[in-house]
C-alpha positions as CSV (number, residue, x, y, z in Angstrom):
1,M,-45.3,-2.5,25.8
2,V,-45.9,-5.7,28.5
3,V,-43.2,-6.4,30.9
4,V,-43.9,-9.0,33.0
5,F,-42.1,-8.0,35.9
6,A,-39.8,-5.2,36.7
7,A,-38.0,-3.6,39.3
8,S,-35.4,-1.2,40.0
9,V,-33.3,-0.2,42.6
10,F,-31.2,2.9,43.6
11,A,-27.9,2.7,45.1
12,L,-28.4,6.1,47.7
13,S,-25.5,7.9,49.8
14,G,-26.5,8.0,53.2
15,C,-29.9,9.0,53.6
16,Q,-29.8,11.4,50.4
17,R,-29.8,10.5,47.5
18,E,-26.6,12.5,45.3
19,E,-27.3,14.7,42.2
20,A,-24.7,13.1,40.5
21,V,-25.4,11.3,37.4
22,K,-25.3,7.3,38.0
23,N,-24.4,4.5,35.4
24,K,-27.4,3.0,34.8
25,I,-27.1,-0.9,34.4
26,G,-29.7,-3.6,32.9
27,L,-30.6,-6.8,33.4
28,V,-32.9,-9.2,31.5
29,F,-33.6,-12.5,33.1
30,D,-34.2,-15.8,30.5
31,I,-37.2,-18.0,31.0
32,G,-37.4,-19.3,34.5
33,G,-36.6,-15.6,36.0
34,R,-35.6,-14.8,39.4
35,G,-36.3,-17.6,42.1
36,D,-35.2,-20.2,39.5
37,L,-32.6,-20.4,42.3
38,S,-29.9,-21.7,39.5
39,F,-28.8,-19.7,36.3
40,N,-30.8,-16.2,36.5
41,D,-30.5,-16.1,40.9
42,S,-26.8,-16.0,39.9
43,A,-26.6,-13.1,37.8
44,Y,-28.8,-11.3,40.2
45,A,-26.7,-12.1,42.5
46,G,-23.8,-10.2,41.0
47,L,-26.1,-7.5,40.0
48,E,-26.8,-6.8,43.6
49,R,-23.4,-7.1,44.5
50,A,-22.6,-4.4,42.2
51,M,-25.5,-2.2,43.9
52,A,-23.8,-2.4,46.7
53,D,-20.2,-1.3,46.0
54,F,-20.6,0.8,43.3
55,D,-23.1,4.4,42.8
56,I,-25.3,2.9,39.8
57,E,-28.9,2.6,39.2
58,A,-30.3,-0.8,38.4
59,T,-33.3,-2.6,36.6
60,Y,-34.2,-6.0,36.0
61,L,-36.8,-7.4,33.9
62,E,-38.5,-10.5,32.8
63,P,-39.4,-11.8,29.6
64,G,-43.1,-13.6,28.8
65,E,-43.7,-17.3,29.5
66,G,-42.1,-17.9,25.9
67,G,-39.7,-15.4,26.0
68,E,-41.1,-13.7,22.8
69,N,-40.0,-10.5,23.9
70,R,-36.3,-11.0,25.1
71,E,-35.7,-8.3,22.4
72,E,-38.3,-5.8,23.1
73,L,-37.2,-5.9,26.7
74,L,-33.6,-5.2,25.6
75,R,-34.8,-2.0,23.2
76,T,-36.8,-1.1,26.5
77,L,-33.7,-0.7,28.6
78,A,-31.9,1.0,26.0
79,E,-34.5,3.4,25.0
80,E,-34.1,4.5,28.6
81,G,-30.6,5.3,28.6
82,Y,-29.4,2.0,30.2
83,E,-25.7,2.2,28.9
84,L,-24.9,-1.5,30.1
85,I,-27.5,-4.1,29.6
86,F,-27.3,-7.8,30.6
87,A,-28.9,-10.4,28.4
88,V,-29.1,-14.1,30.5
89,G,-28.9,-16.7,28.5
90,F,-27.4,-18.0,24.9
91,L,-31.5,-17.2,23.9
92,F,-30.9,-13.5,23.8
93,T,-28.3,-13.8,21.1
94,D,-30.3,-13.2,18.0
95,A,-32.3,-10.0,20.1
96,V,-28.8,-9.2,21.1
97,I,-27.3,-8.7,17.8
98,S,-30.5,-6.8,16.8
99,A,-30.8,-4.4,19.7
100,A,-26.7,-3.5,19.9
101,A,-26.9,-2.6,16.1
102,D,-29.8,0.0,16.9
103,F,-28.4,1.1,19.8
104,P,-24.4,1.3,19.1
105,E,-24.2,3.7,22.6
106,S,-25.3,1.0,24.7
107,K,-23.5,-1.5,25.8
108,F,-24.6,-5.4,26.0
109,A,-23.3,-8.3,27.6
110,L,-24.4,-11.6,26.3
111,I,-24.0,-14.4,28.6
112,D,-23.9,-17.8,27.3
113,G,-24.1,-16.8,24.0
114,Y,-21.7,-16.2,21.0
115,V,-22.0,-13.2,18.3
116,P,-18.7,-14.0,15.7
117,D,-15.9,-11.1,14.5
118,L,-16.3,-8.9,17.6
119,T,-13.5,-6.7,18.5
120,A,-12.6,-4.8,21.8
121,D,-14.3,-1.5,20.3
122,S,-17.6,-3.5,19.9
123,N,-20.5,-2.7,22.2
124,I,-21.2,-6.3,23.0
125,V,-19.0,-8.2,25.3
126,C,-19.7,-12.1,25.2
127,L,-19.0,-13.6,28.8
128,G,-18.5,-17.6,28.5
129,F,-17.8,-20.1,30.7
130,A,-15.7,-23.5,31.0
131,E,-18.9,-25.2,32.4
132,H,-16.7,-28.5,31.2
133,E,-14.3,-28.1,33.5
134,G,-16.3,-27.7,36.5
135,S,-18.7,-30.4,35.2
136,F,-15.6,-32.8,35.0
137,L,-15.0,-32.4,38.9
138,V,-17.9,-32.7,40.0
139,G,-18.3,-36.2,37.3
140,A,-15.1,-37.1,39.2
141,A,-17.2,-36.7,42.7
142,A,-20.1,-38.6,41.2
143,A,-18.1,-42.0,40.2
144,L,-16.1,-41.4,43.8
145,K,-19.2,-41.5,45.6
146,S,-20.8,-44.1,43.9
147,E,-21.3,-47.5,45.2
148,T,-23.6,-49.1,42.2
149,G,-21.2,-48.3,39.8
150,K,-24.2,-46.3,37.8
151,I,-24.3,-42.6,37.9
152,G,-27.2,-40.0,35.9
153,F,-27.5,-36.9,34.0
154,V,-30.3,-34.6,33.7
155,G,-30.1,-32.1,30.9
156,G,-32.3,-29.4,30.2
157,M,-32.6,-28.2,26.5
158,N,-30.9,-30.8,24.2
159,I,-27.9,-28.3,22.4
160,P,-24.0,-27.9,22.3
161,L,-23.8,-25.8,25.5
162,I,-25.9,-28.5,27.7
163,Q,-23.7,-31.5,25.9
164,K,-20.9,-29.4,27.3
165,F,-21.3,-30.6,31.0
166,E,-22.7,-33.7,30.0
167,A,-19.2,-34.3,28.2
168,G,-17.0,-33.1,31.0
169,Y,-19.2,-35.0,33.4
170,R,-19.1,-38.0,31.5
171,A,-15.1,-37.6,30.8
172,G,-14.6,-36.8,35.2
173,A,-16.6,-39.9,36.0
174,A,-14.4,-41.5,33.7
175,Y,-11.0,-40.4,34.3
176,V,-11.4,-42.0,38.6
177,N,-13.5,-45.2,37.1
178,P,-12.9,-46.1,34.0
179,D,-16.0,-48.9,34.1
180,I,-18.5,-46.4,35.2
181,E,-21.8,-46.0,33.6
182,V,-23.8,-42.9,33.3
183,V,-27.5,-42.8,32.0
184,V,-28.3,-39.8,30.3
185,N,-31.8,-37.9,29.3
186,Y,-32.6,-34.7,28.4
187,I,-36.2,-32.9,29.2
188,G,-36.5,-31.3,26.1
189,S,-35.5,-29.4,22.9
190,T,-36.9,-25.6,23.4
191,G,-36.3,-23.3,26.3
192,E,-39.0,-24.6,28.5
193,A,-36.9,-27.5,29.2
194,F,-35.3,-25.4,31.6
195,K,-38.3,-24.5,33.5
196,N,-40.3,-28.3,33.9
197,P,-39.5,-29.5,37.1
198,Q,-42.2,-32.0,37.3
199,A,-40.3,-33.7,34.2
200,G,-37.0,-33.5,35.5
201,R,-38.1,-35.1,38.9
202,E,-39.5,-37.8,36.7
203,L,-36.3,-38.4,34.7
204,A,-34.6,-38.8,38.2
205,L,-36.9,-40.9,39.3
206,A,-36.4,-43.5,36.2
207,Q,-32.5,-43.3,36.3
208,C,-32.8,-44.4,40.4
209,D,-35.0,-47.2,39.1
210,Q,-32.3,-48.1,36.9
211,G,-29.7,-48.0,39.6
212,C,-28.3,-44.5,39.5
213,D,-26.7,-43.1,43.1
214,V,-25.8,-40.1,41.9
215,I,-27.5,-37.7,39.9
216,Y,-26.2,-34.4,38.2
217,H,-28.3,-32.1,36.5
218,A,-28.2,-28.7,33.9
219,S,-31.2,-28.4,33.7
220,G,-32.0,-24.7,35.5
221,A,-35.5,-23.9,37.1
222,S,-36.3,-28.2,36.1
223,G,-33.7,-29.2,38.5
224,I,-35.6,-28.3,41.4
225,G,-37.7,-31.3,40.5
226,V,-34.5,-33.1,40.3
227,I,-33.3,-32.6,43.7
228,A,-37.0,-33.3,45.3
229,A,-36.9,-36.8,43.2
230,C,-33.4,-37.5,44.5
231,A,-34.1,-36.6,48.3
232,E,-37.3,-38.8,48.2
233,R,-35.1,-41.5,46.8
234,E,-32.4,-40.7,49.1
235,T,-30.0,-40.6,46.4
236,W,-27.1,-38.3,46.0
237,V,-28.0,-35.3,43.7
238,I,-25.5,-32.7,42.3
239,G,-27.1,-29.0,41.8
240,V,-25.5,-26.6,39.0
241,D,-24.6,-23.1,38.4
242,S,-25.1,-21.9,42.2
243,D,-24.9,-23.8,45.5
244,Q,-27.8,-25.6,45.5
245,Y,-27.4,-26.7,49.1
246,L,-27.9,-23.7,50.3
247,T,-31.5,-23.4,48.5
248,A,-32.3,-26.9,49.1
249,S,-35.1,-27.7,51.8
250,D,-34.3,-29.4,55.0
251,E,-35.0,-32.4,54.1
252,E,-33.2,-32.1,50.6
253,K,-29.9,-30.9,52.3
254,P,-28.7,-34.1,53.3
255,F,-28.6,-35.6,49.8
256,V,-27.2,-32.5,48.2
257,L,-23.3,-33.9,47.5
258,T,-21.9,-30.6,45.5
259,S,-23.1,-28.3,42.8
260,M,-21.1,-27.2,39.8
261,L,-20.7,-23.7,40.4
262,K,-20.9,-21.6,37.5
263,R,-20.1,-18.3,38.4
264,V,-22.4,-16.0,36.7
265,D,-22.6,-13.5,39.7
266,V,-18.3,-13.4,38.8
267,S,-19.1,-12.8,35.5
268,V,-21.7,-9.6,35.9
269,Y,-20.2,-8.3,39.0
270,E,-16.7,-7.8,37.1
271,T,-18.6,-6.8,34.0
272,I,-20.2,-3.8,36.0
273,K,-17.1,-3.1,37.6
274,A,-14.9,-2.6,34.6
275,F,-17.5,-0.5,32.8
276,V,-17.8,2.2,36.3
277,E,-14.3,2.2,36.1
278,G,-14.0,2.9,32.4
279,N,-12.7,-0.6,31.5
280,Y,-15.3,-2.1,29.5
281,E,-14.1,-4.1,26.5
282,G,-16.3,-5.7,24.1
283,G,-15.2,-9.3,22.4
284,Y,-15.2,-12.3,24.5
285,K,-14.4,-13.4,28.4
286,T,-14.2,-17.0,29.5
287,F,-14.3,-17.5,33.1
288,D,-12.2,-21.2,33.5
289,L,-11.1,-23.2,36.6
290,S,-8.0,-20.7,36.8
291,V,-9.8,-17.8,37.7
292,D,-12.6,-19.7,39.7
293,G,-14.9,-19.1,36.8
294,V,-16.6,-22.4,37.6
295,G,-16.1,-24.9,40.7
296,Y,-17.6,-27.2,42.6
297,S,-19.3,-26.3,45.8
298,V,-18.2,-27.7,49.5
299,S,-21.4,-26.5,52.0
300,N,-22.1,-30.4,52.3
301,E,-19.4,-30.5,54.4
302,A,-19.7,-34.3,55.9
303,A,-20.4,-35.4,52.2
304,I,-17.3,-33.7,50.4
305,A,-14.9,-34.1,52.8
306,D,-13.4,-37.6,52.1
307,I,-12.8,-37.0,48.4
308,Q,-11.7,-33.3,48.5
309,D,-8.3,-34.0,48.4
310,Q,-8.9,-35.8,45.3
311,L,-10.6,-33.4,43.7
312,E,-8.0,-30.7,44.3
313,E,-5.4,-33.0,42.8
314,I,-7.7,-33.1,39.6
315,K,-8.8,-29.6,39.6
316,A,-5.1,-28.6,39.8
317,K,-4.3,-31.0,36.8
318,I,-7.1,-29.2,34.4
319,V,-5.7,-25.7,35.7
320,D,-1.9,-26.5,34.7
321,G,-3.1,-28.4,31.6
322,T,-2.2,-31.9,32.2
323,V,-6.1,-32.6,31.3
324,V,-8.2,-31.2,29.1
325,V,-11.4,-31.8,29.3
326,P,-13.5,-32.0,26.2
327,T,-16.4,-30.0,25.4
328,N,-18.1,-32.0,23.0
329,Y,-19.2,-35.3,21.9
330,E,-16.2,-35.6,19.4
331,E,-14.1,-34.7,21.9
332,L,-15.3,-36.7,24.5
333,D,-15.2,-40.3,22.6
334,A,-11.3,-39.6,22.3
335,F,-10.8,-38.5,25.6
336,L,-12.2,-42.0,26.7
337,A,-10.5,-44.2,23.8
338,E,-7.4,-42.5,25.4
339,L,-8.5,-43.7,28.6
340,G,-8.9,-47.3,27.7
341,G,-5.5,-47.4,26.2
């Protein structure tokens, strides 16, 4: 059984390893793996924080190039007695369903995927996010900062999950400027679309050529190319999942307006916390604006300060239900029609 990358980290107490049995926590990245500066790295940050706070044994694995061995890695961890296993990404959905059925003693946490008919007693918990809400805020930010009245969106894989980012972004932009134009491009229709920085770069450059002066990407590691292209053209870029200002190069930092924070780290940490405290439940958990499960970054203070008050006002309206953010194209059309009167 071939594992492309694996590492184990053991929590220690002082200088001596305790003899007490530790909770065994496993995590399997999706393609792109650790170092994608986005989704996978955010998941690892949650695991790393949990390793510091709890007396656990943790292991993380990476799938092969095309991700075909996702289920094999889940089963490897279950066979080795890992009690809580994270599957990072919706592409694990079928693999989690299969592995969970054969290993009822292990708990599986599926990030971004959906398994129907789960209950609190299930050994699967689906961890979801209100990406549309966070995207609405950065869409508003893009429209507020745009001088050309034209902004861009670069998506990774053209599927409903990423269309959810797009819908929120376009709605947020239109909310503050009904006349805003949004140029939308997707990199591809397979998981490889999340790990193609060159394609991301080319699409971002093309959008710059069309007059876009702010570009938001929801494309995983492909976004590395989007950020590079925007810095090259001295154009605002909006990151995704984690605060990409913090991982940008010194040359890129001035152009990272903000990032849509999808707190995968929070979902991983809170799930581990519940598990080690004996409070794990299967079913569904959603991390939205009201619990800071999504949001926007303010690390580039010089860039975001002049619009932050407006963004906070919009955030409050989403949290209290005054603004209902669309999650798909049908809801987006209705939202835009209502804005147009």
